[in-house]
DRENFIMAR-110419 format. One line per field, with one value per residue (C-alpha): residue number from 1; residue in three letters; x, y, z. Coordinates in nm, 4 decimals, padded with zeros to 6 digits. Layout:
<sites>
koltor <- c(NUM,...)
lumdren <- c(Ala,...)
x <- c(X,...)
y <- c(Y,...)
z <- c(Z,...)
</sites>
This chain:
<sites>
koltor <- c(1,2,3,4,5,6,7,8,9,10,11,12,13,14,15,16,17,18,19,20,21,22,23,24,25,26,27,28,29,30,31,32,33,34,35,36,37,38,39,40,41,42,43,44,45,46,47,48,49,50,51,52,53,54,55,56,57,58,59,60,61,62,63,64,65,66,67,68,69,70,71,72,73,74,75,76,77,78,79,80,81,82,83,84,85,86,87,88,89,90,91,92,93,94,95,96,97,98,99,100,101,102,103,104,105,106,107,108,109,110,111,112,113,114,115,116,117,118,119,120,121,122,123,124,125,126,127,128,129,130,131,132,133,134,135,136,137,138,139,140,141,142,143,144,145,146,147,148,149,150,151,152,153,154,155,156,157,158,159,160,161,162,163,164,165,166,167,168,169,170,171,172,173,174,175,176,177,178,179,180,181,182,183,184,185,186,187,188,189,190,191,192,193,194,195,196,197,198,199,200,201,202,203,204,205,206,207,208,209,210,211,212,213,214,215,216,217,218,219,220,221,222,223,224,225,226,227,228,229,230,231,232,233,234,235,236,237,238,239,240,241,242,243,244,245,246,247,248,249,250,251,252,253,254,255,256,257,258,259,260,261,262,263,264,265,266,267,268,269,270,271,272,273,274,275,276,277,278,279,280,281,282,283,284,285,286,287,288,289,290,291,292,293,294,295,296,297,298,299,300,301,302,303,304,305,306,307,308,309,310,311,312,313,314,315,316,317,318,319,320,321,322,323,324,325,326,327,328,329,330,331,332,333,334,335,336,337,338,339,340,341,342,343,344,345,346,347,348,349,350,351,352,353,354,355,356,357,358,359,360,361,362,363,364,365,366,367,368,369,370,371,372,373,374,375,376,377,378,379,380,381,382,383,384,385,386,387,388,389,390,391,392,393,394,395,396,397,398,399,400,401,402,403,404,405,406,407,408,409,410,411,412,413,414,415,416,417,418,419,420,421,422,423,424,425,426,427,428,429,430,431,432,433,434,435,436,437,438,439,440,441,442,443,444,445,446,447,448,449,450,451,452,453,454,455,456,457,458,459,460,461,462,463,464,465,466,467,468,469,470,471,472,473,474,475,476,477,478,479,480,481,482,483,484,485,486,487,488,489,490,491,492,493,494,495,496,497)
lumdren <- c(Met,Leu,Glu,Lys,Ile,Ile,Glu,Leu,Thr,Asn,Leu,Tyr,Ile,Asp,Ser,Ile,Pro,Lys,Lys,Glu,Arg,Lys,Lys,Tyr,Gly,Gln,Phe,Phe,Thr,Ser,Met,Glu,Thr,Ala,Arg,Phe,Met,Ala,Asn,Leu,Tyr,Glu,Ile,Pro,Ile,Gly,Lys,Ser,Cys,Ile,Thr,Val,Leu,Asp,Ala,Gly,Ala,Gly,Ser,Gly,Ile,Leu,Ser,Cys,Ala,Phe,Ile,Glu,Trp,Val,Glu,Gln,Leu,Asp,Thr,Ile,Thr,Glu,Ile,Glu,Leu,Thr,Cys,Tyr,Glu,Asn,Asp,Glu,Asn,Val,Leu,Gly,Leu,Leu,Arg,Glu,Asn,Leu,Glu,Tyr,Cys,Lys,Lys,His,Ser,Thr,Lys,Lys,Ile,Lys,Tyr,Asn,Ile,Gln,Thr,Glu,Asn,Tyr,Ile,Thr,Ser,Gln,Tyr,Leu,Asp,Phe,Asn,Cys,Met,Ile,Gly,Gly,Asn,Phe,Asn,Pro,Thr,Lys,Phe,Asp,Tyr,Val,Ile,Gly,Asn,Pro,Pro,Tyr,Met,Lys,Ile,Pro,Lys,Asp,Ala,Pro,Glu,Ala,Ile,Ala,Met,Pro,Glu,Val,Cys,Tyr,Gly,Ala,Pro,Asn,Met,Tyr,Phe,Ile,Phe,Ala,Ala,Met,Gly,Leu,Phe,Asn,Leu,Lys,Asp,Asn,Gly,Glu,Met,Val,Tyr,Ile,Ile,Pro,Arg,Ser,Trp,Thr,Ser,Gly,Ala,Tyr,Phe,Lys,Arg,Phe,Arg,Gln,Tyr,Phe,Leu,Thr,Glu,Gly,Arg,Leu,Glu,His,Val,His,Leu,Phe,Val,Ser,Arg,Asp,Lys,Val,Phe,Asp,Lys,Glu,Asn,Val,Leu,Gln,Glu,Thr,Ile,Ile,Ile,Lys,Met,Arg,Lys,Thr,Asn,Ile,Ser,Pro,Val,Gln,Val,Lys,Ile,Thr,Ser,Ser,Lys,Ser,Asn,Lys,Asp,Phe,Asp,Glu,Ile,Thr,Ser,Leu,Thr,Val,Pro,Tyr,Ser,Leu,Val,Val,Ser,Gly,Glu,Asp,Tyr,Tyr,Val,Tyr,Leu,Val,Thr,Asp,Asp,Asp,Asp,Val,Ser,Val,Leu,Lys,Arg,Leu,His,Arg,Phe,Asn,Gln,Thr,Leu,Pro,Gly,Ile,Gly,Val,Lys,Met,Lys,Thr,Gly,Leu,Thr,Val,Asp,Phe,Arg,Asn,Leu,Asp,Ile,Leu,Arg,Asp,Glu,Glu,Glu,Asp,Gly,Ala,Ile,Pro,Leu,Phe,Tyr,Ser,Gln,His,Ile,Lys,Gln,Gly,Lys,Val,Gln,Phe,Pro,Ile,Gln,Lys,Glu,His,Glu,Tyr,Val,Val,Thr,Asp,Gln,Arg,Gly,Leu,Met,Gln,Asp,Asn,Arg,Asn,Tyr,Leu,Phe,Val,Lys,Arg,Phe,Thr,Ala,Lys,Glu,Glu,Pro,Arg,Arg,Leu,Gln,Cys,Gly,Ile,Tyr,Leu,Ala,Lys,Asn,Tyr,Pro,Gln,Tyr,Thr,Lys,Ile,Ser,Thr,Gln,Asn,Lys,Ile,Asn,Phe,Ile,Asp,Gly,Leu,Leu,Gly,Glu,Met,Ser,Glu,Cys,Leu,Val,Tyr,Gly,Leu,Tyr,Val,Leu,Phe,Asn,Ser,Thr,Leu,Tyr,Asp,Glu,Tyr,Tyr,Arg,Ile,Leu,Asn,Gly,Ser,Thr,Gln,Val,Asn,Ser,Thr,Glu,Val,Asn,Ser,Met,Pro,Val,Pro,Asp,Ile,Lys,Ser,Ile,Gln,Glu,Met,Gly,Arg,Lys,Leu,Met,Lys,Thr,Lys,Asp,Leu,Ser,Glu,Lys,Asn,Cys,Asp,Leu,Ile,Leu,Glu,Gly,Tyr,Cys,Gly,Glu,Ser)
x <- c(-04.6766,-04.5384,-04.8857,-05.1011,-04.8126,-04.7948,-05.1855,-05.2159,-04.9438,-05.0757,-05.3900,-05.2047,-05.0035,-05.3919,-05.4748,-05.1678,-05.0812,-04.7809,-04.6951,-04.6737,-04.4653,-04.2074,-04.1532,-03.9808,-03.8512,-04.0339,-04.1247,-04.2030,-04.0464,-04.2583,-04.3022,-04.0838,-03.7845,-03.8081,-03.8423,-03.5051,-03.3108,-03.3718,-03.2670,-02.9273,-02.8071,-02.5682,-02.6880,-02.5415,-02.2907,-02.3018,-02.6347,-02.9144,-03.0064,-02.9684,-02.9495,-03.1171,-03.1551,-03.3902,-03.3322,-03.5947,-03.8357,-04.1481,-04.4434,-04.2076,-04.1974,-03.8052,-03.8609,-04.1281,-03.9474,-03.6349,-03.8211,-03.9918,-03.6516,-03.5542,-03.8273,-03.6852,-03.3853,-03.3990,-03.0880,-03.2373,-03.4726,-03.4879,-03.4629,-03.3839,-03.5327,-03.4453,-03.6379,-03.5716,-03.9199,-03.9752,-04.2778,-04.5757,-04.7848,-04.6362,-04.5719,-04.9265,-04.8562,-04.4976,-04.6430,-04.9296,-04.7482,-04.4724,-04.7128,-04.8773,-04.5233,-04.4292,-04.8014,-04.7852,-04.3577,-04.2307,-03.9281,-03.9247,-03.9128,-03.7998,-03.8419,-03.7765,-03.8908,-03.6249,-03.8716,-03.6142,-03.3777,-03.1720,-02.8666,-02.8570,-02.9224,-02.6258,-02.3734,-02.1482,-02.1066,-02.0121,-01.7746,-01.6276,-01.3434,-01.5838,-01.7249,-01.9132,-01.9419,-01.6642,-01.8580,-02.1921,-02.4555,-02.3585,-02.6059,-02.5071,-02.7258,-02.8675,-03.1144,-03.2789,-03.4577,-03.3825,-03.5090,-03.4095,-03.4269,-03.1393,-03.0816,-02.8890,-02.5051,-02.6048,-02.9114,-02.8136,-02.7502,-02.5300,-02.3315,-02.3194,-02.1306,-01.8618,-01.6259,-01.9051,-02.0783,-01.9564,-02.1865,-02.5829,-02.6316,-02.8815,-03.0113,-02.9902,-02.6073,-02.6192,-02.7983,-02.6027,-02.2557,-02.4524,-02.5866,-02.2680,-02.0671,-02.3880,-02.2453,-02.0307,-01.7534,-01.8096,-02.1840,-02.3969,-02.5866,-02.8793,-02.9883,-03.1852,-03.0294,-03.0228,-02.6981,-02.5825,-02.3104,-02.1122,-01.9549,-01.8701,-01.6588,-02.0132,-01.9781,-01.6076,-01.5947,-01.9270,-01.7398,-01.3754,-01.5765,-01.8368,-01.6005,-01.2983,-01.5478,-01.6973,-01.6646,-01.9034,-02.0400,-02.3625,-02.5087,-02.8640,-02.9979,-03.3403,-03.3388,-03.6494,-03.6396,-03.9942,-04.0693,-03.9127,-04.1648,-04.4910,-04.7771,-04.4865,-04.3595,-03.9956,-03.7763,-03.4736,-03.2227,-03.2034,-02.9612,-02.9781,-02.6184,-02.4843,-02.2030,-02.0029,-01.7970,-01.4784,-01.1301,-01.0654,-01.1817,-01.3184,-01.2133,-01.5397,-01.8724,-02.1702,-02.4088,-02.7799,-03.0013,-03.4027,-03.6636,-03.8329,-03.9341,-04.1611,-03.9557,-03.7205,-03.7637,-03.5536,-03.3308,-02.9566,-02.6356,-02.2434,-01.9508,-01.6743,-01.3493,-01.3654,-01.0858,-01.3107,-01.5846,-01.4758,-01.1398,-00.9178,-00.8308,-01.1646,-01.3677,-01.5444,-01.7985,-01.8481,-02.1458,-02.1227,-02.3798,-02.2747,-01.9465,-01.8451,-01.8914,-01.5847,-01.4310,-01.4580,-01.3132,-01.0116,-00.9202,-00.9452,-00.7417,-00.4722,-00.3707,-00.2304,-00.2580,-00.5377,-00.6055,-00.4563,-00.1601,-00.0793,-00.0887,-00.4312,-00.7753,-01.1638,-01.3420,-01.7515,-01.7820,-01.7776,-02.1009,-02.4304,-02.6103,-02.9693,-02.7808,-02.6415,-02.8525,-02.7012,-02.4696,-02.5622,-02.5975,-02.7418,-02.4859,-02.1578,-02.0689,-01.7723,-01.5787,-01.7915,-01.6733,-01.7927,-02.0121,-02.0026,-02.2989,-02.3208,-02.5300,-02.1933,-02.0407,-02.1313,-01.9658,-01.7200,-01.5949,-01.7022,-01.9084,-01.9828,-02.1274,-02.4956,-02.7218,-02.8243,-02.9810,-02.6692,-02.3904,-02.1594,-02.1234,-01.9930,-01.7972,-01.5163,-01.5465,-01.2756,-01.4328,-01.6257,-01.3646,-01.0742,-00.7696,-00.8665,-00.6580,-00.7166,-00.9754,-01.1797,-01.5447,-01.7307,-02.1244,-02.2476,-02.6202,-02.7237,-03.1007,-03.1085,-03.2574,-02.9529,-02.6547,-02.3641,-02.3199,-01.9565,-02.0429,-01.7373,-01.6147,-01.2578,-01.2231,-00.8878,-00.8081,-00.6336,-01.0261,-01.0904,-00.7546,-00.9658,-01.0541,-00.7939,-01.0422,-01.3429,-01.6273,-01.8114,-02.1682,-02.1960,-02.3759,-02.0577,-01.7304,-01.4173,-01.0560,-00.7663,-00.4209,-00.2813,00.0371,-00.0715,-00.1979,-00.2408,-00.1004,-00.3257,-00.2428,-00.3125,-00.6249,-00.7324,-00.5552,-00.8278,-01.1154,-01.0148,-01.0804,-01.3691,-01.5301,-01.4550,-01.7399,-01.4747,-01.4689,-01.8478,-01.9233,-01.6985,-01.8157,-02.1680,-02.0752,-01.9310,-02.2431,-02.6276,-02.7126,-02.7003,-02.4766,-02.0683,-01.9415,-01.5663,-01.4644,-01.5265,-01.3699,-01.0749,-01.0056,-01.0781,-00.7917,-00.5991,-00.2651,00.0103,00.0368,00.3078,00.0446,-00.2412,-00.0528,00.0582,-00.3532,-00.4512,-00.1825,-00.2650,-00.6458,-00.5085,-00.3856,-00.7243,-00.9154,-01.2442,-01.4156,-01.6232,-01.6715,-01.5887,-01.2226,-01.2119,-01.2251,-00.9963,-00.7315,-00.7838,-00.7472,-00.3799,-00.3244,-00.5853,-00.6387,-00.8840,-00.9314)
y <- c(-10.9239,-10.6112,-10.5045,-10.5031,-10.2780,-10.0531,-10.0455,-09.9460,-09.7157,-09.5346,-09.4792,-09.3336,-09.1059,-09.0033,-08.8776,-08.6831,-08.3740,-08.3740,-08.0303,-08.2366,-08.5424,-08.2480,-08.2049,-08.5435,-08.5311,-08.8397,-09.0013,-09.3812,-09.6060,-09.7494,-10.1368,-10.2228,-10.0144,-10.1587,-10.5415,-10.4099,-10.3084,-10.6191,-10.8402,-10.6602,-10.8264,-11.1618,-11.4456,-11.5282,-11.8263,-12.0218,-11.7868,-11.9042,-11.5857,-11.2518,-10.9351,-10.6063,-10.2295,-10.0031,-09.6284,-09.4050,-09.7267,-09.5378,-09.7584,-10.0251,-10.0640,-10.1763,-10.3720,-10.5668,-10.6299,-10.7570,-11.0444,-11.0742,-11.1920,-11.3644,-11.6323,-11.7286,-11.8394,-12.1801,-12.1532,-11.8632,-11.9525,-11.6192,-11.2798,-10.9740,-10.6374,-10.3137,-10.0396,-09.6576,-09.4537,-09.0851,-08.9926,-09.0477,-08.9815,-09.3502,-09.5410,-09.7235,-09.8280,-09.9309,-10.1539,-10.2983,-10.3366,-10.5008,-10.7853,-10.8522,-10.9638,-11.1560,-11.3174,-11.4535,-11.5215,-11.8250,-11.7046,-11.6714,-11.2322,-11.0610,-10.6876,-10.3851,-10.0377,-09.7702,-09.4391,-09.1875,-08.9775,-09.1940,-09.0114,-08.8088,-09.2006,-09.3292,-09.0469,-09.1609,-09.4509,-09.2815,-09.0549,-09.3441,-09.1230,-08.8929,-09.1651,-09.4355,-09.7809,-09.9454,-10.2637,-10.0893,-10.3281,-10.4090,-10.5667,-10.8127,-10.5750,-10.2057,-10.1138,-09.7323,-09.4904,-09.1931,-08.8818,-08.5771,-08.2596,-07.9802,-07.8872,-07.5929,-07.6151,-07.6131,-07.8772,-08.1606,-08.4270,-08.1999,-08.1741,-08.5270,-08.6021,-08.3482,-08.6052,-08.5571,-08.2227,-07.9240,-07.6198,-07.7245,-08.0396,-08.3179,-08.5332,-08.8235,-08.8389,-08.8336,-09.0874,-09.2963,-09.2008,-09.3695,-09.6686,-09.7924,-09.7363,-09.9509,-10.2532,-10.5503,-10.5970,-10.7260,-10.6265,-10.4806,-10.1772,-10.0396,-09.7129,-09.5200,-09.1297,-08.7966,-08.8042,-08.4765,-08.6442,-08.7754,-08.4872,-08.0830,-07.9489,-07.9568,-08.3185,-08.3623,-08.4930,-08.7203,-08.8854,-08.9631,-09.1293,-09.2974,-09.4134,-09.5129,-09.7085,-09.9053,-09.9673,-09.9125,-10.1785,-10.1373,-09.8445,-09.7688,-09.4964,-09.3101,-09.1752,-08.9558,-08.7858,-08.7661,-09.1595,-09.2845,-09.1945,-09.3355,-09.0830,-08.8077,-08.4724,-08.5257,-08.3727,-08.4801,-08.7268,-09.0040,-09.3406,-09.6615,-09.7693,-10.0918,-10.0460,-10.2831,-10.2243,-10.3155,-10.1717,-10.3526,-10.2060,-10.4547,-10.4632,-10.3414,-10.1699,-10.2664,-10.0005,-10.0089,-09.8465,-09.7740,-09.5514,-09.4995,-09.7128,-09.9084,-10.0255,-10.2846,-10.5826,-10.2858,-10.3034,-10.1572,-10.2832,-10.1986,-10.2760,-10.0216,-10.0487,-09.9176,-09.6630,-09.5200,-09.4490,-09.3595,-09.1044,-08.8482,-08.7362,-08.5761,-08.9346,-08.7712,-09.0799,-09.0665,-09.2163,-09.3412,-09.4992,-09.6592,-09.7371,-09.3941,-09.2600,-09.5154,-09.4028,-09.0304,-09.1066,-09.3324,-09.0285,-08.7170,-08.9804,-08.9465,-08.6006,-08.5828,-08.2071,-07.9929,-07.5884,-07.4868,-07.7388,-07.5088,-07.2102,-07.0996,-07.1145,-07.0923,-06.8662,-06.7572,-06.4117,-06.1236,-05.9147,-06.0145,-05.7606,-05.7881,-05.7178,-05.4249,-05.2091,-04.9282,-04.9537,-05.0271,-04.8215,-04.8626,-04.6597,-04.5475,-04.2695,-04.1248,-04.3920,-04.6646,-05.0192,-05.2817,-05.5804,-05.8669,-06.0977,-06.4804,-06.2642,-06.1045,-06.4734,-06.5336,-06.7499,-06.8169,-06.4916,-06.1680,-05.8953,-05.5908,-05.3765,-05.5324,-05.2491,-05.5001,-05.3149,-05.2695,-05.3494,-05.0793,-05.0797,-04.8018,-04.8904,-04.8549,-05.1564,-05.3850,-05.7413,-05.5953,-05.5262,-05.7395,-05.6349,-05.5367,-05.9114,-06.1704,-06.4367,-06.7046,-06.6763,-06.9862,-06.9671,-07.1017,-07.1955,-07.3321,-07.5184,-07.8824,-07.8861,-07.6766,-07.9002,-07.7933,-07.7460,-07.5868,-07.2619,-07.0267,-06.6876,-06.5400,-06.2315,-06.0036,-05.7173,-05.5391,-05.4993,-05.2630,-05.0587,-04.8043,-04.9707,-05.0527,-05.2744,-05.4473,-05.6769,-06.0322,-06.1332,-06.3785,-06.5818,-06.6171,-06.8213,-06.6540,-06.9088,-06.6182,-06.7056,-06.7537,-06.5714,-06.3161,-06.2710,-06.5307,-06.5099,-06.5075,-06.8793,-06.9837,-06.8610,-06.9913,-07.3144,-07.3430,-07.2154,-07.5063,-07.7678,-07.6212,-07.5631,-07.9455,-08.2183,-08.4381,-08.1996,-08.1248,-08.5102,-08.5272,-08.2569,-08.3810,-08.7520,-08.5999,-08.3559,-08.4415,-08.0626,-07.7593,-07.5349,-07.5431,-07.5734,-07.3844,-07.6601,-07.9515,-07.7738,-07.7017,-08.0774,-08.1970,-08.3281,-08.1260,-08.1308,-07.9615,-07.6411,-07.6151,-07.8505,-07.6239,-07.3105,-07.5348,-07.5704,-07.2214,-07.1234,-07.3777,-07.2051,-06.8777,-06.9914,-07.1022,-06.8421,-07.1084,-07.1231,-07.3782,-07.7086,-07.9096,-07.7402,-07.7692,-08.0956,-08.1560,-07.9487,-08.1551,-08.5033,-08.4815,-08.4546,-08.7261,-08.9646,-09.2702,-09.4667)
z <- c(-01.2393,-01.4384,-01.6309,-01.2949,-01.1379,-01.4407,-01.4057,-01.0380,-01.1296,-01.4381,-01.1701,-00.9174,-01.1721,-01.3165,-00.9441,-00.8385,-00.9507,-01.2125,-00.9771,-00.6744,-00.8310,-00.9769,-00.6473,-00.6035,-00.9418,-00.9942,-01.3308,-01.4318,-01.5943,-01.8890,-01.8695,-02.1560,-02.0440,-01.6686,-01.8984,-02.0840,-01.7636,-01.6212,-01.8623,-01.8773,-01.5332,-01.5916,-01.4252,-01.1374,-01.0645,-00.7148,-00.5320,-00.4600,-00.2746,-00.3954,-00.2588,-00.4887,-00.3805,-00.5547,-00.4517,-00.5508,-00.6173,-00.6736,-00.7284,-00.7629,-01.1252,-01.1280,-00.8756,-00.9814,-01.3532,-01.1723,-01.0131,-01.3221,-01.4457,-01.2016,-01.2323,-01.5421,-01.3318,-01.1568,-00.9776,-00.7936,-00.5013,-00.2779,-00.3418,-00.0189,-00.1981,-00.0152,-00.1620,-00.0687,-00.0756,00.1300,-00.0879,00.1355,-00.1760,-00.3348,-00.0286,00.0149,-00.3453,-00.3245,-00.0278,-00.2262,-00.5449,-00.3418,-00.1898,-00.5216,-00.6280,-00.3040,-00.3458,-00.7504,-00.7240,-00.7639,-00.5723,-00.1752,-00.1630,00.1505,00.1071,00.2998,00.2807,00.3794,00.4310,00.5110,00.3358,00.0699,00.0200,00.3859,00.5959,00.4468,00.3970,00.7160,00.5162,00.2084,00.3771,00.6295,00.7518,00.9410,01.1102,00.9425,00.9114,00.7434,00.6371,00.5190,00.3546,00.0192,-00.2725,-00.5849,-00.8244,-00.7938,-01.0471,-01.0253,-01.1675,-00.9582,-00.8984,-01.1486,-01.0314,-00.9429,-00.5930,-00.3878,-00.3999,00.0317,-00.0190,00.2870,-00.0234,-00.1982,00.1311,00.2344,-00.1469,-00.1842,-00.3950,-00.6493,-00.6678,-00.7953,-00.8214,-00.8254,-00.8694,-01.0265,-00.7604,-01.0265,-01.0189,-00.6433,-00.6272,-00.9500,-00.7639,-00.3514,-00.5427,-00.6499,-00.3695,-00.2264,-00.4967,-00.3725,-00.5397,-00.8904,-00.8383,-01.1827,-01.1425,-01.3884,-01.4034,-01.6163,-01.6110,-01.8612,-02.0839,-01.9805,-01.7407,-01.9931,-02.0616,-01.9288,-01.6138,-01.4243,-01.3817,-01.3576,-00.9957,-01.0463,-01.4104,-01.2112,-00.9026,-01.1417,-01.3821,-01.1162,-00.8972,-01.1520,-01.5338,-01.8277,-01.9693,-02.1968,-02.2700,-02.4698,-02.6241,-02.7620,-03.0951,-02.9469,-02.6328,-02.5827,-02.5708,-02.2940,-02.0040,-02.0241,-01.9896,-01.9095,-02.0955,-02.1049,-02.3238,-02.1107,-02.2948,-02.1470,-02.1683,-01.9677,-01.8504,-01.7231,-01.4382,-01.2644,-00.9476,-01.0759,-01.1586,-01.4359,-01.7661,-02.0479,-02.3811,-02.5031,-02.3991,-02.5759,-02.7436,-02.8069,-02.9299,-03.0104,-03.1382,-02.8045,-02.4848,-02.6629,-02.9971,-02.7851,-03.0609,-03.3332,-03.1278,-03.3340,-03.1529,-03.1578,-02.9328,-02.9441,-02.8025,-02.3832,-02.4652,-02.7307,-02.4785,-02.2018,-02.2846,-02.1664,-01.7973,-01.8024,-01.8558,-02.0802,-02.2280,-02.6302,-02.7483,-03.0654,-03.2443,-03.5706,-03.7501,-03.8875,-03.5633,-03.4475,-03.7608,-03.6368,-03.2571,-03.4078,-03.6656,-03.3749,-03.1560,-03.3502,-03.2142,-02.8321,-02.8249,-02.6871,-02.7935,-02.4349,-02.5159,-02.8108,-02.6702,-02.7561,-02.5764,-02.6474,-02.4050,-02.3600,-02.4585,-02.1972,-02.2393,-02.1304,-02.2964,-02.1991,-01.7957,-01.9777,-02.1414,-02.0296,-02.2466,-02.5461,-02.8949,-03.1790,-03.4087,-03.3352,-03.0912,-02.9605,-02.6885,-02.8461,-02.9169,-03.1568,-03.0032,-03.1803,-03.1694,-03.3390,-03.6601,-03.7087,-03.8444,-04.2253,-04.4452,-04.2677,-04.1795,-03.9219,-04.0713,-03.8975,-03.9159,-04.0513,-03.9057,-03.6122,-03.3105,-02.9997,-03.2009,-02.9932,-02.6056,-02.4371,-02.1527,-01.8812,-01.7214,-01.8122,-01.8082,-02.1045,-02.3291,-02.4788,-02.7019,-03.0910,-03.2100,-03.4287,-03.2699,-03.4497,-03.3460,-03.3043,-03.2066,-02.9098,-02.9175,-03.2504,-03.3462,-03.3351,-03.6576,-03.8237,-04.0230,-03.8219,-03.4668,-03.4925,-03.6748,-03.6961,-03.8538,-03.8467,-03.6924,-03.8322,-03.6484,-03.9858,-04.0555,-03.7828,-03.7372,-03.5756,-03.2640,-02.9853,-02.8040,-02.8969,-02.7008,-02.7239,-02.6701,-02.4349,-02.6918,-02.8976,-02.7734,-02.9337,-02.9330,-02.8427,-02.7436,-02.4222,-02.4373,-02.7095,-03.0556,-03.2589,-03.5991,-03.9208,-04.0378,-03.7157,-03.7187,-04.0585,-03.9499,-03.6389,-03.8759,-04.0860,-03.7738,-03.6409,-04.0199,-04.0919,-04.0829,-03.9015,-03.6333,-03.6110,-03.5765,-03.3110,-03.0999,-03.1990,-03.0402,-02.7333,-02.6806,-02.7357,-02.6982,-02.8916,-02.7004,-02.7807,-02.4326,-02.4085,-02.1884,-02.3391,-02.6732,-02.5178,-02.4419,-02.7829,-02.9431,-03.2162,-03.4316,-03.3345,-03.3999,-03.6769,-03.8846,-03.7921,-03.9454,-04.2598,-04.2820,-04.2512,-04.5450,-04.7431,-04.6750,-04.7166,-05.0611,-05.2036,-05.0126,-05.0046,-04.6755,-04.7591,-04.5797,-04.8286,-04.8615,-04.5094,-04.5334,-04.8665,-04.6079,-04.3035,-04.4561,-04.5419,-04.1680,-04.0072,-04.3121,-04.3233,-04.0128)
</sites>
């Protein structure tokens, strides 16, 4: 069945401009991916009829894959399928495909296509305290490839689900939240979605809801970002997740990975303690891929402090240079102060000046200036191919006594004391952490992007301040700022897993 549905879908894709499909955030699931997703479900016990929801059904690829999976189950005789789809361009094909499945299935298939907006049609049910149905329809299974598109914070879908939205949200996680809501207790949900929700403040509300109302049981990763959707040029890093509607955490989470959407016969598999995968009050999800990653998490999770907990905090650079061209200067002049960029970070230290354009600013705006005191500068952006994600440099105020104020460009982060200037040994100690292999690997597990996010860094586990200062003093004695030396110093405080 599925081969036929894919064939018809490919004809549809060729006939509709991508620009038109992009309006709906529409990317179609490959045949191999759809079958893999369907096979993640567990066989129901004691049921002959099951109910299924496919929200954002598109051409019905996932629904058909689910029906194919049920074909193998002798105990199931009937499937009640509900599909939501409001793109008029694809509705005809969806009906045609579901009719094809109904005709060729050995099971009794009842399907219902809902053409209204999936989210806004049920927001009263989701927010039942404001007049919704206290007994909304729930399903045994939910399967989905939701639309991927950012929407304004005042879009109807965002307003409908304030519990999970922050800022300008993306439709995919709104669909995922509603999908979990639509599950019966102990029901199962399989979604293919970007991995961006797994960390950061932007998705915190969603993670709190999603990982409180349900529990992760399986995560599948794709090694190649550009081979997940057939006939599409999608560079979003995408994962498949299986959730169960329960408040009981499993002992372990299964994490699998494949090279692309056609390599499911070559899967690597790992089982990881749930407490390592989902961790902390921010509900971060750590996508480990091997035993080495597990070791990294175990070693760092021995620490129970964070940067703010020891009295320091990472912040983002103050000056957006291209928006303040009138205050930028290439050379020093009266009233000018240094403007530090990521290029000033060299071999673990901050070097200034380096004859770079716009190294100075002349401003009286308080929001663009900071006290000239000790900092650890950390690059905010790095290239995918660079060996390290965390790249930092020690800045000491005593090296620039002629300035009382400085500024930082917003493509670097800086760690600052919350109550005053950091001591030199503390700055050097923080450098040991952020220049170590262990912390770099940890951050890569936490965040798959090339951007170093201050919110995530501030939540990372760190040793107590006394230990960090001791590390700093050891580094100051050796004067060796190499990654290897930082690893040796840190090893004495976290050891092997």
